[in-house]
KEKE-3310 file (N, C-alpha, C; in steps of 0.2 Angstrom, whole numbers, plus 5000, padded with zeros to 4 digits):
npx = (5534:5544:5552:5544:5543:5556:5559:5551:5557:5570:5567:5562:5573:5582:5574:5574:5588:5590:5582:5590:5602:5596:5592:5605:5610:5604:5604:5604:5604:5591:5595:5589:5579:5587:5594:5582:5579:5591:5590:5578:5582:5592:5585:5577:5588:5593:5581:5582:5594:5590:5581:5588:5596:5612)
npy = (5693:5702:5692:5686:5697:5699:5687:5688:5700:5695:5685:5694:5701:5692:5688:5700:5700:5689:5694:5705:5698:5690:5700:5706:5696:5696:5699:5713:5722:5731:5746:5755:5748:5739:5749:5753:5740:5738:5749:5746:5734:5739:5747:5737:5730:5740:5741:5728:5728:5738:5731:5721:5718:5726)
npz = (5722:5715:5710:5700:5691:5688:5681:5670:5665:5662:5652:5642:5639:5634:5623:5615:5613:5605:5594:5590:5586:5575:5567:5564:5557:5545:5527:5523:5536:5545:5550:5558:5565:5572:5581:5588:5594:5602:5611:5618:5623:5632:5641:5647:5653:5662:5670:5676:5683:5692:5700:5706:5721:5726)
capx = (5532:5550:5554:5540:5545:5563:5559:5549:5562:5575:5565:5561:5580:5584:5570:5577:5595:5588:5580:5596:5606:5593:5592:5611:5612:5601:5609:5604:5600:5588:5599:5584:5576:5593:5594:5577:5580:5596:5588:5574:5586:5596:5580:5576:5594:5593:5576:5584:5599:5587:5577:5593:5600:5619)
capy = (5698:5703:5686:5685:5702:5697:5682:5691:5704:5691:5682:5699:5703:5686:5688:5705:5698:5685:5698:5709:5694:5689:5706:5707:5690:5697:5701:5720:5723:5737:5749:5759:5742:5737:5754:5752:5734:5739:5753:5742:5729:5742:5749:5731:5729:5745:5739:5722:5730:5742:5727:5716:5721:5726)
capz = (5716:5712:5706:5693:5687:5686:5676:5664:5662:5659:5646:5637:5637:5630:5616:5612:5611:5599:5588:5588:5582:5569:5562:5561:5552:5538:5522:5524:5542:5546:5556:5563:5569:5576:5586:5593:5598:5607:5616:5622:5627:5637:5645:5651:5657:5667:5675:5679:5688:5697:5705:5710:5726:5725)
cpx = (5539:5553:5550:5542:5552:5563:5557:5554:5568:5573:5564:5568:5583:5581:5573:5584:5594:5587:5586:5600:5603:5593:5599:5613:5608:5606:5610:5600:5597:5591:5594:5581:5581:5594:5589:5577:5585:5594:5583:5577:5590:5591:5578:5582:5594:5587:5578:5589:5596:5583:5582:5597:5608:5623)
cpy = (5700:5698:5685:5691:5701:5692:5684:5696:5700:5688:5688:5701:5698:5686:5694:5704:5694:5689:5702:5704:5692:5694:5707:5702:5691:5700:5709:5722:5730:5741:5753:5754:5740:5742:5753:5746:5735:5744:5750:5737:5733:5745:5743:5729:5733:5743:5733:5724:5734:5737:5722:5720:5721:5722)
cpz = (5712:5707:5699:5688:5684:5681:5670:5661:5659:5653:5641:5635:5632:5623:5612:5609:5605:5593:5585:5583:5575:5564:5559:5556:5545:5533:5522:5530:5542:5552:5561:5568:5574:5582:5591:5597:5604:5612:5620:5626:5633:5642:5650:5656:5663:5673:5679:5685:5694:5702:5709:5715:5725:5730)
residu = (MET:HIS:LEU:LYS:LEU:LEU:ASP:LYS:LEU:LYS:ALA:LEU:HIS:ALA:ARG:LEU:GLU:HIS:GLU:VAL:ARG:ALA:GLU:ARG:ALA:ARG:ARG:MET:PRO:ASP:GLU:VAL:ARG:LEU:LYS:ARG:LEU:LYS:ARG:ALA:LYS:LEU:ARG:VAL:LYS:ASP:ARG:LEU:TYR:GLY:LEU:VAL:PRO:ALA)
# end
């Protein structure tokens, strides 16, 4: 079960990273959208580290 969730979270993290990079590459990046994407990415990262044993 954890492996499926881990894979989904990793994929979501990668997608959010892609969206952050795409937004930054725009001529006039939307700072509010960037902030939301970064927060979402951080929440996913926190969940990932919570699932992986130390």
